[in-house]
C-alpha positions in Angstrom: 0.1 -0.1 -0.3 2.9 2.6 0.8 4.8 2.0 -2.4 1.3 2.5 -4.4 0.6 5.6 -2.3 3.9 7.0 -3.4 3.7 6.0 -6.7 0.5 7.5 -7.3 1.9 10.7 -5.7 4.7 11.1 -7.8 1.9 10.4 -10.8 -0.4 13.1 -9.8 2.8 15.4 -9.6 3.4 14.7 -13.1 0.3 14.8 -14.3 -0.1 18.2 -12.5 3.2 19.5 -14.0 2.0 18.6 -17.6 -1.7 20.1 -17.0 0.0 23.0 -15.3 2.1 24.3 -18.3 1.2 27.7 -19.4 -0.2 28.0 -23.0 2.3 29.5 -25.6 1.2 32.8 -27.5 2.5 34.7 -29.8 4.9 37.9 -28.9 5.1 41.1 -31.5 7.7 39.3 -32.9 6.2 36.4 -34.1 8.5 34.0 -32.0 6.4 31.5 -30.0 7.7 30.7 -26.5 6.2 30.1 -22.9 3.9 32.6 -21.4 6.2 34.3 -18.1 3.1 34.8 -16.3 1.8 32.3 -13.8 -0.3 29.7 -15.6 -4.1 29.6 -14.3 -5.0 26.4 -13.6 -8.0 24.9 -15.2 -10.3 23.0 -13.2 -9.0 19.6 -14.1 -6.1 20.9 -12.4 -7.7 22.2 -9.2 -9.2 18.3 -9.2 -5.7 17.3 -9.6 -4.1 19.4 -6.7 -6.7 18.0 -4.7 -5.9 14.4 -5.2 -2.7 15.1 -4.6 -3.1 16.9 -1.2 -5.8 13.9 -0.4 -2.6 11.1 -1.3 -0.2 13.1 0.5 -1.9 12.8 3.7 -2.6 9.2 3.1 1.1 8.6 2.6 1.9 10.7 5.8 -0.3 8.9 7.9 1.2 5.7 5.9 4.5 6.9 7.1 3.5 7.2 10.5 2.2 3.7 11.0 5.2 2.3 9.5 7.7 4.6 11.8 6.1 2.7 14.5 7.1 -1.2 12.7 10.0 -0.1 11.1 11.4 3.2 12.0 14.7 2.4 10.0 12.7 2.1 6.3 10.7 5.3 7.6 13.6 7.5 8.4 15.4 6.3 4.6 11.8 7.8 3.3 12.0 11.0 5.6 14.6 12.2 7.2 14.8 12.3 10.6 16.9 14.5 13.4 18.8 13.2 15.6 20.1 15.3 18.4 23.8 15.2 20.1 22.5 13.6 23.2 21.1 10.7 21.1 24.6 10.0 19.2 26.0 9.9 22.2 24.4 7.4 23.4 25.6 5.3 20.8 29.0 5.7 21.7 30.6 2.6 23.8 33.4 3.2 26.0 36.6 3.7 24.6 35.5 4.8 21.4 35.1 8.9 19.8 32.9 9.8 16.8 34.2 12.6 14.7 31.8 14.3 12.6 32.7 16.6 10.3 31.1 19.1 8.0 32.5 21.4 5.3 31.4 25.1 4.9 32.4 28.4 3.1 34.1 29.7 6.3 36.0 26.4 7.1 35.6 22.8 8.5 33.6 22.4 11.5 34.6 19.0 13.6 32.6 17.3 16.5 34.3 15.2 18.4 31.6 13.6 20.8 32.4 10.2 23.4 29.6 9.2 25.6 30.2 11.5 28.9 32.2 14.7 27.4 29.5 18.2 26.7 29.4 18.7 23.4 30.4 22.7 24.1 33.6 21.4 24.7 34.3 19.5 22.0 33.5 21.5 18.6 36.3 22.4 16.5 36.2 25.1 13.6 39.3 24.6 11.4 39.1 28.7 10.0 41.6 27.5 7.2 39.9 24.5 5.6 37.0 26.0 3.7 34.7 23.6 1.6 36.5 25.5 -1.3 40.1 24.0 -0.1 38.8 20.9 0.5 37.4 20.7 -2.9 40.7 21.7 -4.1 42.2 19.0 -1.8 39.9 16.3 -3.0 40.1 17.7 -7.3 43.9 18.9 -7.7 45.9 16.7 -5.2 43.9 13.4 -5.7 41.2 12.3 -7.8 43.8 14.3 -10.8 46.5 12.2 -10.0 44.3 9.3 -9.8 42.8 9.6 -13.1 46.4 10.0 -14.8 47.8 6.8 -12.6 48.1 4.5 -15.9 50.5 7.1 -17.3 52.4 7.9 -14.2 52.0 4.9 -11.3 54.9 6.8 -9.4 52.9 9.9 -9.5 49.7 8.1 -7.8 52.0 6.5 -5.2 53.0 9.8 -4.1 49.7 11.7 -4.3 48.7 8.9 -1.7 51.7 10.0 0.8 51.0 13.5 -0.4 47.4 13.5 0.9 48.7 11.7 4.2 50.7 15.1 4.6 48.3 17.4 3.9 45.3 15.9 6.2 47.8 16.0 8.9 48.6 19.6 8.5 45.4 21.1 7.8 43.0 18.3 9.2 44.8 16.6 11.9 47.0 19.4 13.6 45.3 22.7 12.8 44.6 25.1 15.4 41.0 26.2 15.6 41.0 29.8 17.1 41.0 28.3 20.7 44.3 27.0 19.9 43.4 23.1 20.0 43.9 20.7 17.3 41.7 17.7 16.8 44.8 15.8 18.1 44.5 17.7 21.1 41.0 16.6 21.6 41.7 13.1 20.7 44.6 13.0 23.4 42.3 14.3 26.3 39.9 11.4 25.7 42.3 8.8 24.8 40.0 6.4 22.9 41.2 3.4 21.6 38.6 3.7 18.3 37.8 6.7 16.0 34.6 6.7 14.1 34.9 9.2 11.1 31.7 10.8 10.0 33.1 12.5 7.0 31.3 15.3 4.9 31.2 16.2 1.5 34.8 15.5 -0.3 36.2 14.0 2.7 34.5 10.5 2.1 36.7 10.1 -0.8 40.4 10.3 1.5 41.9 7.9 3.5 41.8 9.6 7.0 43.0 6.5 8.3 46.2 7.1 6.8 46.9 10.7 8.1 50.5 11.0 8.7 51.6 11.2 12.6 54.4 13.6 13.6 54.4 12.9 17.9 55.1 8.9 17.3 58.2 7.5 16.5 58.4 6.8 12.6 58.4 2.6 12.0 61.6 1.2 11.0 62.6 2.0 7.0 60.5 -0.6 4.9 61.9 -2.3 1.7 60.2 -1.7 -1.3 59.3 1.5 -2.0 62.7 4.3 -1.8 62.4 7.6 -0.4 63.9 8.5 -3.8 61.2 7.3 -5.7 58.4 8.9 -3.6 59.8 12.1 -2.3 58.0 13.9 0.6 56.7 17.4 -0.3 53.3 19.8 -1.5 50.4 21.0 0.2 47.9 23.1 -0.4 50.0 26.2 -0.7 52.9 24.6 -2.8 55.0 24.0 0.2 57.5 21.4 1.4 55.1 19.1 3.6 56.4 19.1 7.2 55.7 15.7 7.8 59.4 13.8 7.3 59.8 10.0 6.4 59.6 8.3 2.8 56.6 5.8 1.5 57.4 3.1 3.8 58.3 4.7 7.0 55.5 6.7 8.1 53.7 6.4 11.3 50.2 6.9 10.9 46.7 7.2 12.4 45.9 3.8 12.0 49.2 2.7 13.6 47.2 4.4 17.2 44.1 3.6 16.9 41.2 1.4 15.1 39.2 3.4 12.4 36.1 2.9 11.3 33.9 5.1 9.2 29.8 6.0 8.9 28.0 7.9 6.3 25.9 9.6 8.5 24.8 9.6 12.3 21.2 8.8 11.3 21.6 6.0 9.6 24.4 4.6 12.2 21.8 4.6 14.9 20.0 2.3 12.7 23.1 0.3 11.7 24.0 -0.2 15.4 20.7 -1.5 16.3 20.6 -4.4 14.0 20.8 -7.9 15.1 22.4 -10.8 13.5 22.8 -14.4 14.0 26.0 -15.9 13.4 24.6 -19.0 11.2 27.9 -19.9 9.5 26.9 -19.3 6.0 28.9 -17.5 3.1 28.1 -16.2 0.4 30.8 -14.7 -2.6 30.4 -14.1 -6.4 33.6 -14.0 -8.3 32.6 -13.8 -12.0 36.3 -13.8 -13.6 38.4 -16.7 -14.3 41.0 -14.1 -15.8 41.3 -13.3 -11.7 43.5 -16.5 -10.5 44.0 -14.8 -7.0 40.6 -13.7 -7.2 39.5 -17.1 -7.4 42.4 -18.5 -4.5 40.8 -15.5 -2.4 37.3 -17.1 -2.3 38.3 -20.2 -1.8 40.4 -19.5 1.1 37.9 -17.5 2.4 35.1 -20.0 2.3 37.1 -22.5 4.8 35.8 -20.0 7.9 32.4 -21.0 7.5 30.3 -23.9 7.6 28.0 -23.3 4.5 29.0 -21.6 1.6 26.9 -20.4 -1.8 29.4 -19.4 -4.1 28.7 -18.4 -7.7 31.3 -18.4 -10.3 31.8 -16.5 -13.4 29.0 -16.8 -15.7 26.8 -17.9 -12.5 27.0 -13.9 -10.9 23.9 -13.1 -13.2 21.9 -10.6 -11.6 18.7 -12.7 -10.8 21.2 -15.5 -9.1 23.0 -12.8 -7.2 20.1 -11.0 -6.0 18.8 -14.1 -4.5 21.2 -15.6 -2.9 23.4 -12.4 -1.5 21.3 -12.0 1.7 21.4 -15.8 2.6 24.7 -15.5 4.1 26.2 -14.0 7.2 29.0 -12.3 4.8 28.5 -11.3 1.1 32.0 -11.4 -0.6 32.5 -10.4 -3.8 35.8 -10.7 -5.7 35.4 -8.7 -9.1 36.1 -5.6 -10.9 34.6 -2.5 -10.0 33.7 1.0 -11.1 32.6 3.8 -10.1 30.9 6.0 -12.1 31.6 9.7 -11.2 29.2 11.5 -13.6 26.4 9.2 -13.0 27.4 7.4 -9.4 23.9 5.5 -9.8 25.4 3.3 -12.3 28.5 2.4 -10.0 28.7 -1.4 -10.7 30.2 -4.6 -9.1 31.1 -6.4 -12.7 29.8 -9.2 -13.1 28.5 -11.7 -15.4 25.5 -9.3 -15.4 26.7 -5.8 -13.7 25.0 -4.9 -10.2 25.0 -1.6 -10.3 23.9 0.8 -7.3 20.7 1.3 -8.9 19.7 -2.1 -8.8 21.0 -2.4 -5.2 19.1 0.3 -3.9 15.9 -0.7 -5.6 16.2 -4.6 -5.4 18.9 -6.1 -3.0 18.1 -7.3 0.4 20.5 -8.5 3.2 18.2 -9.2 5.9 20.5 -11.8 7.5 23.8 -10.0 6.5 26.5 -9.4 9.1 29.0 -7.9 6.6 29.6 -7.1 3.0 33.0 -7.3 2.0 33.5 -5.6 -1.6 37.0 -7.1 -2.8 37.3 -4.9 -5.9 38.5 -1.8 -6.9 36.6 1.4 -6.0 34.2 0.5 -4.0 34.3 2.9 -1.7 34.4 5.7 -3.9 31.5 8.0 -3.8 29.7 11.2 -5.3 31.6 14.3 -4.4 28.6 16.7 -4.0 26.4 14.4 -2.1 26.9 16.2 1.3 26.7 14.6 5.0 24.9 11.4 3.2 26.7 10.0 0.4 26.4 8.0 -2.6 28.1 5.0 -3.5 28.1 1.3 -3.5 29.0 1.3 1.1 25.9 3.2 1.5 23.9 0.8 -0.8 24.7 -2.3 1.1 24.1 -0.6 4.4 20.8 0.4 3.2 20.2 -3.2 1.6 20.4 -4.4 5.3 24.5 -5.1 6.0 25.5 -4.2 8.9 29.0 -3.1 7.6 30.8 -2.9 4.6 34.3 -3.2 3.5 35.4 -1.1 0.6 38.3 0.4 -1.3 39.1 4.1 -1.8 40.7 3.5 -5.3 42.1 0.8 -7.6 43.5 -2.0 -6.1 46.4 -4.6 -6.5 45.3 -8.2 -7.0 48.0 -10.2 -5.2 48.4 -7.8 -2.3 44.2 -7.6 -2.0 43.9 -11.7 -1.8 46.6 -11.4 0.3 44.7 -9.2 2.8 41.3 -10.9 2.5 42.5 -13.9 3.8 44.3 -12.4 6.9 41.0 -10.2 7.4 38.6 -13.5 7.5 41.2 -15.3 10.1 41.4 -12.4 12.2 37.6 -12.4 12.5 37.0 -16.2 12.9 40.0 -17.4 14.5 40.8 -14.4 16.8 37.5 -13.0 17.0 38.3 -9.8 16.2 36.1 -7.0 15.5 35.3 -6.2 11.7 37.0 -2.9 12.0 39.9 -4.3 14.4 40.7 -7.1 11.6 40.8 -5.3 9.1 43.7 -2.8 10.7 45.5 -5.9 11.9 45.5 -7.5 8.1 46.7 -4.6 6.7 49.8 -3.8 8.7 50.2 -7.8 8.6 50.3 -7.2 4.8 52.3 -4.3 5.2 54.8 -5.7 7.2 55.1 -8.8 5.1 58.8 -9.8 3.8 59.6 -12.0 0.4 60.3 -14.7 2.5 56.9 -14.6 3.9 55.2 -14.3 0.6 56.9 -17.2 -1.4 55.2 -20.3 0.6 52.0 -18.9 -0.3 53.1 -18.8 -4.1 54.6 -22.4 -3.6 51.4 -23.9 -2.4 49.3 -22.5 -5.0 51.6 -23.9 -8.0 51.8 -27.5 -5.9 48.0 -27.2 -5.7 47.5 -26.8 -9.5 49.9 -29.4 -10.6 48.8 -32.1 -8.1 44.9 -31.3 -9.4 46.5 -32.0 -13.2 46.6 -28.7 -14.5 48.8 -25.7 -15.0 49.2 -22.8 -12.6 48.4 -19.5 -14.2 50.9 -17.0 -15.7 49.8 -14.7 -13.3 50.8 -16.8 -10.4 54.2 -18.3 -12.0 55.1 -14.3 -12.7 54.5 -13.8 -9.2 56.5 -16.7 -7.8 59.5 -15.9 -10.3 59.3 -12.0 -9.3 59.3 -12.3 -5.3 61.9 -15.0 -5.7 64.2 -12.4 -7.4 63.6 -10.2 -4.0 65.9 -10.5 -1.1 64.4 -12.3 2.1 63.7 -9.1 3.9 62.5 -6.9 1.4 58.9 -5.8 2.2 57.2 -4.8 -1.0 53.6 -4.3 0.6 55.0 -1.2 2.3 53.6 1.4 0.3 49.9 1.9 1.4 48.7 1.7 -2.3 49.0 -2.2 -1.4 46.6 -2.4 1.6 45.6 1.1 2.8 42.4 1.1 0.1 39.9 -1.0 2.5 37.9 0.9 4.7 35.2 -0.6 7.2 32.2 1.3 7.4 29.2 0.9 9.7 29.2 -1.2 12.8 32.9 -1.7 13.7 32.7 -4.9 16.1 
C-alpha cells in the first residue's frame, strides 16, 4: 500500500506539471515561447491538486504507521533529525565519533564521546574551507588518480602527499581556541575513532594521516624515498611531515579506525541484530583473476556452509536471490565508480550489479558484513553532502551491518592476501571487523618476501596436484618474489593495503 501510494503521488505530480504548463502565445515579433506569467489552473488541474493533497495525507499517515513498525525504513523515506545526546548514547567506552561538516567559512568537527559536553567538543578549522577541501580532493587526489595509468609513481606519491596534507590541515591544525583535533583526541584517549566525514572528505583515506608525535616505523623495503619523495601541500610548500613511503607512522598505527555515512544512518545500523549461522555467499565472475579465485576458496573455509557463484553463474537474478542468505556477502571481482552517474557505479559480474539495482532490489536481512573486494567500491559522489551516494551506502541500506570497500583501484595479489588474513582475524581470533581489517592491513604491510613465497609455492603445488597448469600470473609472481631479498617488504607502501575501509558497525 505504501509503495502504491508513493507511486500515485508521483504520477499525480507529473500530471499536474503537464497540465499546469502555460499555453504558448505569440509575441509581437512572431516568436513562440512559453508565457512568463503564472499559469491559471484549469478545473481539472484543481482536481488534480486536490487529489495530490489527499494522497499525500494518506502517504504521511502510512509513513506514521510504518515508523512505529519499522523506524529504519521510515527514516530512509523521510529524514529524521538526531540530537547530540542521541548520538552520544550510541558511543561505547573507548570510542569517539569525529563528525565533520565543511562550509564556506571552514570545517566544523564535533568530537563526541559518551560523556563530555558537546560545547567542549567542537573545532572550527577556519583555513580548511569547502573550497580548499574541494581543491585538495580535485587537484591532489582525483587528478593524479585519473592519470595513474600514465604515471603510477605520481599516484603513489599522491597517497603520501594527501596523508601529509590531512595531517597539516585537518589533524594538527589549530582552531581559534588553539586546540587541534589531535589535542581533543589525546584528552579522551580512545582506542577507536569513527569518522563521519562530509562532502569530499568521504573520498580521502583519513586512516592514513601521517603522525608527527609518534616514533617512525623502521624503514621498509620495496619503495625508496627517492622514488617517492615527500613534499607538497595546499600552498605549494614542502610538507613538514618527514619520512619516506614506508617509514611513516599513521593514524591507523595508533587507533582503530572505522567510518560511517552519517549519524542518523548509524543509529539504525548499530541496532541491527544478526545471528551467526555460519553461512557464506560469494560471487567471483572472472576466471582471468586467479588470485581472486584463490581468495574466495580460502575465505570460504571459515564458514560451515558456502554458496559461491562462479563466473557465468553471477547473473543479476542469482546474485539478488542468494546474496542475502549468508552472514557474509563477499564480492571478489572488478568494480567501477561512475563519477558522472553514481547510480551506474557497479560490481562487474556476469551481469553488472549497479548501485541502482542495489538500492531498488537487493535485500540483506541476514548479512552481518558485505565485503567488496574490488576496485573503487568505496568511492562516492563528491557533491552528495553528509549522506553520500556510493556502493557502501547501498549495501548498508540493503541491510548489511558493515561494509568493507576500497577507496581506489587495488592490486590483485596483495588484496587476496589481505582478505585471507582479515577473515582469519575475525573468525579464528574473534576480532571485530574494523580491528580485523586494521590488523590485516598491518600484517600485509609488514610482510617480507620470504613470508610471501610459501603462498605462491602452495598455489603452484595445488594446481599441479590437480593436473592443471598454474596460471601465468601465479608463475610470474613466483619469479618476481623469488628474485627479491628475503627481508624485502614489497607491500610497505599504503597503495597495497591502505585502500580498504570499514563502514558501519565496527564490531
